[in-house]
N, C-alpha and C positions, 0 to 999 in steps of 0.2 A: 378116128376123128375126135370122138369125145375125150379120149385119153390126152390128145394134144391140147385140147381146149382147157382141160383141168390143169395141165402143166403150165400153160401160158398164164392162166389166172393166178396160180400159186406164185409164179415168178414175178408177176406184176405186183402182187400183194407184198412179197418180200422186198422188192425194190422200193415200193412206197413206204414201207416201215423204215428202211434204212435211210431214206431221204428225210423223213420226219425226224428221226433220232439225231441226224447230223445237223439239221437246221435249227434245232431247239436248244441252243446253248446260250445261257445268259451268265454274265460275269458281274461280280459285285464291284470290281474296280479294274483299272487298267493293268495293274501288275498281274492280276490273275489271268487276264486275257493274254498278256505277253508270255507268261509261263506256259499256258496251254499251247500257244502258237509255237513256241520254241520246242516243245516236246513233239509237235507234229512235223516240224520242218528239219530236214537233214542239212547240216552245214557242209558246203563243198570243201574238199580236202585242202585246196589252196588257201581258202579263207581260214580254216582251222590252223594251218601251219603259220600263217601270218599272225594270227591272234596269239598263238603260243609264244612266238618270238617276242611280240610286243609285251606280253605279260612277264616274260623273264627279265626284261629291261627295267621294270618298275621296282623301285626300292621301297621296302616297308618303312613306315614312319618310325622315328626314334621313340623308344619307350620313355615316357616322362613320369615323374613321381606324381601321385595323386594330389599332393599339396601344391605342386607347380601348376597343375591344371586348374585347381580351385582358385589360386591367386592370380593366374594369368601370367606367370613368369616364364 
């Protein structure tokens, strides 16, 4: 009986520590929060495929000379 009590107390302590470590996240800005969330969230395969197809359709911008950028031409 004492053995079971010790085990349950250890389990409660471990669970409490895990809960505290997960709840104590602070972010300096929204970008940091979004990066953290993206790393924790798995993207469904259907969405990943649609995103890949959409990204393939996007054309890169034309390279412009630095002086055209500077003068606005």
